[in-house]
C-alpha positions in Angstrom: 5.7 7.2 -20.1 3.9 6.0 -17.0 0.5 4.4 -17.0 -1.9 4.3 -14.0 -3.8 1.0 -14.3 -7.0 0.8 -12.3 -9.3 -2.1 -11.9 -12.9 -1.4 -10.8 -15.4 -4.1 -9.7 -18.5 -2.1 -10.4 -22.1 -2.8 -9.5 -23.6 -1.3 -12.6 -21.5 -0.2 -15.6 -23.8 2.5 -16.8 -23.9 4.2 -13.3 -20.1 3.9 -13.1 -19.7 5.4 -16.6 -21.9 8.4 -15.7 -19.6 9.2 -12.7 -16.5 8.4 -14.7 -17.6 10.8 -17.5 -18.1 13.6 -14.9 -14.4 13.4 -14.1 -14.7 13.9 -10.3 -10.9 13.7 -9.6 -10.0 16.1 -12.5 -8.3 13.7 -15.0 -8.4 16.4 -17.6 -6.4 18.9 -15.5 -4.1 16.3 -13.9 -1.7 15.9 -16.8 -3.2 12.6 -18.1 -2.2 12.4 -21.7 -4.7 9.8 -22.6 -7.4 7.8 -20.9 -8.6 4.4 -22.0 -11.6 2.6 -20.5 -12.1 -1.2 -20.9 -14.8 -3.8 -19.9 -14.1 -7.5 -19.4 -15.7 -9.4 -22.3 -16.9 -12.1 -19.8 -18.0 -9.7 -17.0 -19.3 -6.3 -18.1 -19.0 -5.1 -14.5 -15.3 -5.6 -14.4 -13.8 -2.4 -15.6 -10.2 -1.3 -16.3 -8.9 2.2 -16.8 -5.5 3.1 -18.2 -4.3 6.7 -17.8 -1.0 7.8 -19.3 1.2 10.4 -17.7 4.6 11.9 -18.6 6.0 11.3 -15.1 5.6 8.9 -12.3 5.1 11.9 -9.9 2.1 13.1 -12.0 0.6 9.6 -11.9 1.2 9.3 -8.2 -0.4 12.7 -7.4 -3.5 11.9 -9.5 -3.8 8.5 -7.8 -3.6 10.1 -4.4 -6.3 12.7 -5.4 -8.5 9.9 -6.7 -8.2 8.0 -3.5 -8.9 11.0 -1.2 -11.5 12.7 -3.3 -13.4 9.8 -4.8 -12.6 6.4 -3.5 -12.6 7.3 0.2 -16.2 8.4 0.0 -18.4 5.6 1.4 -21.2 6.5 -1.1 -18.9 5.8 -4.0 -17.7 2.4 -2.9 -21.1 1.4 -1.5 -23.2 2.5 -4.4 -20.9 2.1 -7.4 -18.5 -0.7 -6.5 -18.7 -4.2 -5.0 -15.2 -3.7 -3.4 -12.4 -1.1 -3.4 -10.6 -0.6 -6.7 -7.0 -1.6 -7.1 -4.3 0.5 -8.8 -0.7 0.4 -9.8 1.6 2.6 -11.8 3.5 1.0 -14.7 6.5 2.3 -16.5 6.6 1.7 -20.2 9.9 0.1 -21.2 9.1 -0.9 -24.8 6.5 -0.4 -27.5 5.8 -2.1 -30.8 3.2 -1.7 -33.4 0.7 1.2 -33.7 1.9 4.3 -31.9 5.5 3.1 -31.5 7.9 5.9 -31.2 
């Protein structure tokens, strides 16, 4: 399993969530097996998203689409975020507890 981890420094969580829920990059059709959205408990405008994919290639393709179709639009960065988001792809190497397979 591969997880795309994205950190978003947002201006307004509710505005970000509205755009996130509209799925502008097509998470649903990209092969994302699950999507988890988190907020920092000390900074509600610091958001993390974790998307799980079966392959590194699927995660990479989605990240490239996200960058080109969403993040590269000045109105997105300027209106929704205080700076560009950061992302990395993680490979799961072990799991314990709930959901362990």
